[in-house]
N, C-alpha and C positions, 0 to 999 in steps of 0.2 A: 613463229618457230613451230616445228612439228616433230614429234618423236619419230624415231626410225620405224620402218614399216613392220618389223618383227614385234617390237614393243607395242606399236599401235594395235596390231592384230590381237596381241595378248590382252591388252587393256579392254578392247571391245568384247572379248570373251568374258572377262571379269565383269564388265558392266551388264552383259546379258544374263550371266549366271546369278550374280548377286541381286540384280534388279528383279529378275523373275522370282527368286527366293523370297525377297522381302515383300514384293507385291502379293505373292500367294499367301505369305504369312499374315499380312494385314487383312486380306480378304477372309481368311479362315477365322481370325480373331473377331472380325466384325460379325460374321455369321454366328459364331459361338455366343457373342454378346447378345445379338438379336434373339437367338433361341432361348437363352437364359431369361431374358427380360420378358419374352412372350410367355414362358412357362410360369413366371411370377405375376403375370397379368399387369405388367408395368411398361410394356413396350410403347404404348401411346402416352409418353411423358417426356418432359425436357431432359430427364436423366439419360434417355437413350442417345440424344445428340451429344451430351457431355461425355458419355462413355465412348462414343465414336471418335470424338476429338482427342480424347486421351490416347486411344489406340494409334491415331495418326501421329501425334507428337512423339510418343515413345518410339515408334518404329522409324520415324523420319530421323530422329537423333541417332538411333542405333545404326541406321543405314549409312548416314554420313560418315560416322566413325569407322565402320567396317570397310566402306568403299575407299576412303582415304588411305587406310592402312594397307589394303590389298594393292591398290594402284601404286603406292609409294615403293612397294617392293619391286616394281617393274621399271618405273620412270618417275623422275621428280622435276620435270621441266614444266614450263608454262602451258604447253599444249595438253599435257596430261591433266593439269588442273582444269582446263577448259572442257575437256571431255567429261570429267567428273561433274562439273557445274551443269552441263547440259543434261546429264542423266538424272541429276537430283531434281531439276525442273520437271522433267518428264514423270518421274516417280511421284512427286507431289501432286501432279495433275491426276494421276491414277488414284492416289489416296483420297482425293476430293470426292470421288464417286461414293466411297463408303459413308462420308458425311451427308451427301445428298440423299442417300437411301435412308439414313437415320432420320432425317427431317421428314421424309415421306411417312415412315413408320410412326414417328412421334406425333404427327398431326393427323394420322389416319387418312392421309390423302386429301384432307379438306383444304382446298385451295382458295376458298372464299373467306375464311375467317382467320384461323391461327397460322396458316401456312406462311404467309408473307412475313409476319413478324419473327417467327421462328427461323425461317430461311435467312432473313437479313442478319439476325444475331449469330447464326451459325457461320455465315460468310465472314462476319467481322472477326470472330474468334479464329476461323481458319486462316485468315490473312495474317493474324498475329503469329500463328504457328509457322507460316511460310517465312515471315521475316526472321523469326528466331532460328529457323533451320538454315536460312541463308547466312545469318550472322555466324552460326556455328561453323558452316563451311568456310566462311571468310577467315576464321581463325587459323585455318590450315593453308591459306594461300602461300605463306612464305616457306612452307615445306617444299613447294614446287617452284624453285627459282633457278635450277641448273640450266645452263645453255643446252640447246638441242643438239643432237648429233649432226655432223656435217652432211651435206647433200650427197645422196647416193644415186649415181648415174643409172643404176639398174632399175630404179623405180621412178621414172619421170612423170607418172600420171598424178602424183601428189605434190603440191607446193610444199617445200620443206624449209622455207625461210620466209620471214616477213619481207615485203617489198622494201626497196631502199627508199627512204623518205628524206628529203632535203631537210637539213637542220633548221632552215628558216621556217619550215612549216611545223616543226615539232615544238610548238610554243609551250606545251605543258611542262617541259623540263623534267619529264620522267623517263625511265628506260622504256623503250618501245613495247616490250612485253607487258608492262603495266597498263598501257593504253588498251591492249587487247583484253586483258583481264577485266578492266573497268567496263569495257563494252559488253562482255558476256554477262556481267553482273547487272548492268543497267537494263539490258534486254530481258533478262530473266525476271527482274522485278516488274517491268512494264507488263509482261504477260500475265503475271499473277495478281497484279493490282487491277487488271482489266484495261489499263491505258493502251495496251497493244493487244488487239484481237486479230491476228493475221489470218487472211483468207488465202493468201498465196505466198510463195517464197519471196516474191518481190517486196511484200510488206515487211518481212523480217530484214531483208537486205537494206531497205530504206532506214529502218530503225537503227541498224548497226552503223550505217554511214552517218546518221545524225549524231549518234553518240560519239563517234570518233571525231566528227567535225567540231563538236562542242569542246573537245580536248585539244583542238588545233592540229589534228592529224589528218592527212590526206592519203589514205592507203590506195593501193591498186585495186581495181574492180574485181580482178580474179581472186585475190586473197579474201575479200569480203564475200564474194559470191559462193566460194567454197564453204565458208563457215555458215552462211545463210542456208545453203542446201543441207548441211549437216543438221542444223537445228530444225528446219522445216520437215525433214524426214522423221525425226524423233517426234515432232509435234503431231504429224499425221498419224503415226503409229499409236499415239496415246489418245487420239480423238475417237 
């Protein structure tokens, strides 16, 4: 399902506005933290990484709440939730840069001794933040359960309904929208755990098809390709 085109355009504007606002805010906080610790001559310490991680977690949680609240004012269907999930994935990817910079500062760029151990620990803690952020987002899934608007003939370039799937193939026993939601969540987790490191849109498309296949769902290629294209564009923008 897909939200009507006016709502979709409004949601995209919200994502761009709030995403830019929170990414800029996080960047500013990271720079301020780095400057303060440099002034105190404690920049090269593990405390710098911990401070960077705190900034990420606080901003990620606040971002999810703000984004859900803003988008829910426009639409509450499953496609709206999918758009939110995609943007949260992209924003977390941006936040990771601040942590990577903190590791560089904390180790003084020494890649032969302390860097590897500090980097590995920072990665472990960051993955914990990712999982908690995605769980927080998951709490809001059932806010977005309304059926999508009917197909609008005036905007044929966007698929506005899920492909018809024979009941014999829908072995998961769940509403079709739930299968798409699970697919988005599965792919997002794969990207951030490193299990999926897409080099092309096709890599994302294969991961989406695999997730749906595991649920006993066989969607049309067009529906999957449109979603893969959407995530790939976001992924490229964040790279």
